[in-house]
KETI-731041 format. One record per atom (N, C-alpha, C): residue in three letters; x, y, z. Coordinates in steps of 0.001 Angstrom, whole numbers, padded with zeros to 6 digits, always signed. Last residue first. Layout:
# residues N
ALAXYZ;...
***
This chain:
# residues 171
GLN-001555-037754+115638;GLN-002526-037603+114549;GLN-003744-036847+114987;CYS+000192-038389+117584;CYS+000531-037239+116740;CYS-000495-037005+115634;ILE-000600-040714+118759;ILE-000851-039477+119489;ILE-000570-038239+118647;SER+000144-042640+116784;SER-001260-042489+117144;SER-001522-041184+117896;ILE+002913-042374+116723;ILE+002142-042081+115502;ILE+000692-041831+115876;PHE+003530-043222+119305;PHE+003804-041845+118910;PHE+003043-041467+117645;PHE+002697-045952+119126;PHE+002083-045027+120094;PHE+002298-043586+119650;ARG+004437-046946+117217;ARG+002987-046977+116949;ARG+002280-045992+117858;LEU+006809-046606+118676;LEU+006593-045810+117458;LEU+005111-045804+117069;THR+006370-048451+120743;THR+006529-047033+121071;THR+006342-046155+119834;SER+006246-050924+119394;SER+005044-050377+120036;SER+005177-048890+120361;PRO+007761-051089+116178;PRO+007895-051169+117635;PRO+006728-050423+118290;LEU+005606-052279+113558;LEU+006438-051232+114131;LEU+006624-051502+115622;ASN+003770-054098+112671;ASN+005122-054591+112954;ASN+006084-053518+113466;PRO+001430-052694+112070;PRO+001435-053624+113214;PRO+002824-054136+113589;PHE+002413-051131+109765;PHE+002042-050519+111047;PHE+002036-051513+112214;LEU+002997-053177+107657;LEU+003941-052233+108242;LEU+003535-051791+109653;HIS+001066-054730+106503;HIS+002274-055424+106978;HIS+003256-054481+107665;PRO-000951-052967+105669;PRO-001207-053845+106814;PRO+000032-054579+107323;LYS-000285-049613+105064;LYS+000016-050979+104620;LYS-000152-051912+105813;ARG-002799-047104+105102;ARG-001698-047800+105772;ARG-001534-049207+105208;LEU-005040-045969+104092;LEU-003914-046116+103169;LEU-002725-046830+103811;TYR-006793-045670+106184;TYR-007103-046725+105212;TYR-005986-046912+104185;THR-005849-043428+107582;THR-005521-044766+108083;THR-005818-045866+107068;PRO-004464-040915+105412;PRO-005559-041494+106176;PRO-005269-042964+106511;LEU-001588-041508+107414;LEU-002928-040940+107273;LEU-003258-040729+105811;THR+000825-042793+107069;THR+000048-043085+108271;THR-001378-042554+108203;ILE+003121-044301+104975;ILE+001970-043404+105009;ILE+001151-043788+106236;MET+006568-044548+105501;MET+005249-045155+105675;MET+004185-044065+105687;TYR+009914-045438+105226;TYR+008864-044535+104760;TYR+007540-045249+104899;PHE+013152-045435+106240;PHE+011860-046079+106475;PHE+010805-045060+106124;MET+016354-046012+104719;MET+015271-045158+105192;MET+014067-046013+105530;ASP+019946-046120+104585;ASP+018629-046749+104540;ASP+017595-045747+105038;GLY+022554-044807+102561;GLY+021740-044768+103771;GLY+020424-045472+103540;TRP+023894-043533+100262;TRP+024529-044437+101223;TRP+023765-044305+102543;ASN+021773-043547+097408;ASN+022285-042861+098589;ASN+022843-043893+099555;LEU+022667-044594+094061;LEU+021920-044706+095309;LEU+022567-043886+096411;LYS+022110-044314+090579;LYS+022981-044051+091722;LYS+022121-044027+092982;GLN+020739-046832+088469;GLN+020550-045610+089245;GLN+021548-045504+090398;GLU+020740-049206+087185;GLU+021908-048347+086990;GLU+021852-047095+087861;GLU+018306-050368+087613;GLU+019473-051045+088181;GLU+020740-050192+088071;SER+015790-047913+088432;SER+016570-048714+087489;SER+017761-049334+088216;VAL+014416-046639+090464;VAL+013670-046959+089247;VAL+014461-047771+088228;VAL+013748-046053+093666;VAL+014794-046686+092860;VAL+014092-047204+091620;PHE+012064-044907+095581;PHE+012219-044283+094265;PHE+013443-044786+093505;ALA+013662-045643+098726;ALA+012501-045388+097881;ALA+012928-044760+096555;GLN+015224-048264+100415;GLN+015390-046999+099711;GLN+014215-046831+098760;GLY+014177-049548+103528;GLY+015019-049722+102335;GLY+015341-048374+101724;PHE+011025-050341+104831;PHE+012439-050141+105123;PHE+013242-050410+103857;GLY+008092-048732+103398;GLY+008805-049768+104119;GLY+010249-049380+104352;GLU+006834-047843+100169;GLU+006740-047829+101621;GLU+007505-048993+102233;ILE+006932-048251+097507;ILE+007929-047341+098054;ILE+007904-047331+099577;GLU+006797-051294+095573;GLU+006215-050341+096514;GLU+007326-049417+097015;ASP+007874-053380+094028;ASP+007077-052340+093375;ASP+006313-051444+094339;PRO+008079-055711+096690;PRO+008389-055347+095296;PRO+007383-054335+094745;LYS+008035-054080+099905;LYS+007586-055154+099027;LYS+007918-054731+097594;GLN+010482-053219+102333;GLN+009639-052855+101194;GLN+009228-054114+100442;TRP+010323-054579+105641;TRP+011006-054400+104357;TRP+010009-054005+103280;LEU+009568-055151+108162;LEU+009108-053872+107620;LEU+009712-053579+106254;LYS+010835-057388+108826;LYS+009373-057421+108945;LYS+008751-056179+108312;LYS+013451-056566+108772;LYS+012936-057292+107595;LYS+011423-057434+107640;LYS+013911-055558+111276;LYS+013629-054597+110203;LYS+013097-055289+108950;GLU+014436-057945+112622;GLU+013272-057143+113003;GLU+012892-056177+111883;GLU+016772-058743+111331;GLU+015614-059639+111330;GLU+014337-058888+111695;MET+018590-056717+111952;MET+018030-056783+110605;MET+016802-057682+110555;PRO+017950-055238+115156;PRO+018569-056267+114313;PRO+017856-056332+112961;LEU+017767-051624+115463;LEU+017188-052960+115608;LEU+017950-053966+114753;LYS+018612-049092+114956;LYS+019572-049974+115619;LYS+019039-051398+115787;PHE+016415-047820+113983;PHE+017476-048126+113019;PHE+018580-048989+113627;PHE+015001-047534+116421;PHE+014466-048368+115335;PHE+015579-048767+114371;GLU+016517-045687+117776;GLU+016486-047062+118280;GLU+015958-048014+117210;GLN+015868-043419+116259;GLN+017259-043883+116306;GLN+017317-045336+116781;VAL+013163-043289+116912;VAL+013542-043523+115515;VAL+014990-044016+115456;GLU+013367-042718+119640;GLU+012726-043959+119207;GLU+013074-044302+117762;MET+014581-040176+119555;MET+015271-041293+120200;MET+014684-042639+119745;LYS+012522-038706+118298;LYS+013850-038809+117678;LYS+014610-040005+118239;VAL+010550-038922+120255;VAL+010323-039513+118928;VAL+011664-039699+118220;LYS+011814-037491+122326;LYS+011430-038894+122525;LYS+011224-039599+121182;GLU+012052-034941+121151;GLU+013259-035691+121524;GLU+012954-037170+121732;VAL+009338-034254+120909;VAL+010185-034320+119713;VAL+011433-035147+120006;LEU+008635-034233+123631;LEU+008011-035206+122721;LEU+008857-035364+121463;SER+010230-032107+124556;SER+010436-033453+125109;SER+009805-034514+124210;THR+009190-029936+123214;THR+010552-030364+122900;THR+010789-031781+123395;SER+005773-030190+122171;SER+006792-030047+123215;SER+008138-030598+122749;VAL+004421-028254+119711;VAL+004770-029631+120049;VAL+005924-029533+121031;GLU+003925-025656+118876;GLU+003416-026078+120176;GLU+003567-027570+120464;HIS+005017-024358+116783;HIS+004047-025415+116461;HIS+003421-026017+117712;ASN+007011-022407+116519;ASN+005759-022097+117226;ASN+004645-023083+116894;ILE+008305-023303+113246;ILE+008455-022858+114637;ILE+007080-022509+115200;LEU+009599-025468+110889;LEU+008355-024945+111446;LEU+008600-024567+112909;GLN+011630-025263+108127;GLN+011615-025421+109576;GLN+010357-024750+110086;PHE+010984-027131+105079;PHE+011139-025896+105839;PHE+011209-026243+107319;PHE+011157-028364+101660;PHE+011049-028529+103110;PHE+011244-027175+103771;GLY+011367-027637+099067;GLY+010809-028966+099333;GLY+010715-029279+100810;TRP+012315-025249+097903;TRP+013171-026029+098784;TRP+012676-027465+098971;GLU+010355-024187+096161;GLU+011776-024035+095861;GLU+012692-024938+096683;LYS+007794-024962+097169;LYS+008098-024985+095739;LYS+009593-025011+095455;CYS+007966-024617+099959;CYS+007546-025902+099379;CYS+007962-026025+097923;ALA+008788-021945+100124;ALA+009588-023011+100747;ALA+009240-024366+100134;HIS+006680-020604+098814;HIS+008041-020545+098270;HIS+008890-021696+098817;HIS+004572-021181+100611;HIS+004484-021578+099199;HIS+005881-021630+098579;LEU+005570-019936+102920;LEU+005306-021384+102907;LEU+005257-021897+101468;ARG+005594-017292+102077;ARG+006851-017937+102475;ARG+006709-019452+102444;GLU+002857-016922+101708;GLU+003757-016807+100551;GLU+005104-017467+100846;LEU+002029-017176+104356;LEU+001542-018137+103361;LEU+002412-018116+102110;GLN+003260-014932+105438;GLN+003680-016253+105891;GLN+003217-017343+104916;GLU+001876-012860+104077;GLU+003330-012972+103971;GLU+003796-014391+104345;ARG-000772-013228+104929;ARG-000433-013414+103515;ARG+001072-013635+103340;SER-001275-015075+107938;SER-000911-013839+107247;SER-000517-014165+105810;PHE-001620-017480+109116;PHE-002786-016907+108450;PHE-002480-015595+107753;LEU+000703-018149+110420;LEU+000413-018816+109150;LEU-000804-018242+108430;LYS+001782-017387+112761;LYS+001538-016330+111774;LYS+001085-016890+110430;HIS+002229-019673+114200;HIS+001305-018680+114760;HIS+000945-017587+113756;MET+004176-020982+112677;MET+002820-021535+112703;MET+001810-020511+113234;ASP+006493-019674+110643;ASP+005933-019492+111979;ASP+004471-019922+111962;ILE+009114-021149+108906;ILE+007687-020818+108864;ILE+007174-020764+110300;VAL+012115-020611+107326;VAL+011484-020784+108632;VAL+010043-020298+108520;PRO+014261-022131+104922;PRO+013108-021276+105231;PRO+012499-021634+106582;VAL+017725-022263+105507;VAL+016488-023041+105380;VAL+015317-022125+105731;GLN+019853-020005+103822;GLN+019227-020424+105066;GLN+017935-021186+104776;PRO+022799-020515+101812;PRO+021396-020103+101965;PRO+020819-020688+103256;LEU+026068-019526+102905;LEU+025136-020582+102525;LEU+023702-020088+102686;PRO+027691-016585+101590;PRO+027148-017377+102695;PRO+026166-018430+102174;ASN+030342-016714+099177;ASN+028991-016305+099545;ASN+028469-017171+100691;PRO+032838-017578+098264;PRO+032743-017014+099616;PRO+031333-016606+100053;HIS+032759-020837+096655;HIS+032762-019373+096627;HIS+032482-018818+098024;SER+032445-023512+096703;SER+033825-023035+096698;SER+033896-021516+096654;PRO+030009-025016+098880;PRO+030382-024208+097709;PRO+031811-023696+097841;PHE+030053-028357+099891;PHE+030231-026970+100288;PHE+030647-026159+099079;PRO+029618-030784+098527;PRO+028763-030422+099658;PRO+028902-028977+100124;PRO+029556-030405+094907;PRO+030265-030680+096164;PRO+029425-030188+097341;ASP+026694-031657+093097;ASP+027613-030581+093440;ASP+028367-030966+094703;GLU+026550-034924+091582;GLU+026089-033890+092489;GLU+027155-032825+092688;ASP+027475-037063+090159;ASP+026491-036219+089498;ASP+025990-035084+090381;THR+028953-038846+091414;THR+029726-037801+090726;THR+028786-036800+090064;ARG+028610-040842+093952;ARG+027798-039812+093307;ARG+028693-038748+092698;ILE+028679-044168+094452;ILE+029577-043031+094218;ILE+028831-042012+093374;TYR+027124-046402+094581;TYR+026959-045411+095646;TYR+027889-044214+095499;ARG+027861-048094+092587;ARG+026483-047599+092556;ARG+026245-046497+093587;PRO+030437-048970+093259;PRO+030259-047889+092279;PRO+028854-047285+092263;PRO+031013-049429+096766;PRO+030452-049944+095512;PRO+030127-048802+094547;VAL+034056-048302+098068;VAL+032616-048073+098022;VAL+032086-048651+096709;GLU+036467-050841+098842;GLU+036067-049588+098208;GLU+034549-049495+098228;LYS+036688-052973+100435;LYS+037938-052308+100086;LYS+037657-050965+099422;LEU+034707-053978+103125;LEU+034728-053369+101793;LEU+036082-052700+101574;PRO+033378-056477+104998;PRO+034645-055769+104735;PRO+034675-055276+103283;LYS+030013-055649+105948;LYS+030950-056502+105215;LYS+032266-055751+105028;LYS+028506-053674+106998;LYS+029055-054648+107943;LYS+030070-055577+107284;SER+027451-052260+104896;SER+028546-051640+105642;SER+029171-052590+106663;LEU+025331-053853+104057;LEU+026518-053712+103202;LEU+027707-053192+103998;GLU+023547-053369+106166;GLU+024121-054705+105995;GLU+025367-054663+105116;GLN+022972-050680+105735;GLN+023495-051104+107035;GLN+024149-052477+106929;VAL+021868-050768+103214;VAL+023185-050157+103359;VAL+023807-050560+104694;SER+020190-053549+101916;SER+020295-052602+103010;SER+021726-052074+103104;PRO+019712-053825+098324;PRO+020215-054299+099619;PRO+020279-053174+100656;VAL+016542-052889+096843;VAL+018010-052873+096858;VAL+018478-053349+098229;LEU+013705-053068+094752;LEU+014333-053418+096013;LEU+015852-053424+095851;LEU+012330-050274+093028;LEU+012999-051569+092988;LEU+013643-051824+094343;SER+009200-048689+093557;SER+010632-048712+093782;SER+011153-050135+093653;ARG+006714-046374+092363;ARG+007158-047699+092780;ARG+008661-047657+092921;GLY+004351-043718+093088;GLY+005400-044406+092361;GLY+005730-045755+092957;LEU+002234-042159+093904;LEU+003494-042068+094640;LEU+004636-042749+093916;LYS+000012-042806+092436;LYS+000643-041517+092171;LYS+002029-041427+092816;ALA-000879-045136+093595;ALA-000189-045249+092308;ALA+000536-043951+091961;LEU-002331-044276+095761;LEU-000991-044791+095990;LEU-000205-044883+094697;GLU-004704-043536+094527;GLU-003975-042533+095305;GLU-002537-042980+095534;PRO-005568-045958+093344;PRO-005096-044861+092481;PRO-004336-043786+093244;ASN-004466-049047+094519;ASN-005213-047862+094885;ASN-004686-046697+094052;MET-004139-051633+092144;MET-003484-050689+093045;MET-004397-049507+093283;THR-005663-054766+092110;THR-005668-053411+091590;THR-005046-052476+092614;MET-004530-057978+091423;MET-004797-056998+092445;MET-004687-055608+091846;
***
């Protein structure tokens, strides 16, 4: 089977156990693979204020200044807060609630959405490239929804119907 060249750019991931399942077992200590000594402490020890997440105003996105802010946010931060996007607060809250409900599903349901070997899409952890790699203490679900021809056939149909609905109306 030949991999789609657009998807090949995204990378592959080794499969790892679900953190939700690991946390249900009686653990005397955190497994060494999840202990991150390679990161800075979560709060700086100096008195300087914490940097602020970049805010991008959708209504002003055609201005040169706002485009430069967007470029900087993407390049330096990798994310930003988008305001004036005209998506209703109630829709955002409904999607948030549905995503929370998804992660509460029994493992048997989430296994229908489990990552396949050498893929990054699905339930699990993405971008795991070696058995020695330090992991985050959390599961994730990652799926490409657009363009529709890039969707994995084993993922989208197995999503809870409400999430499929929200994906379809948000496109």
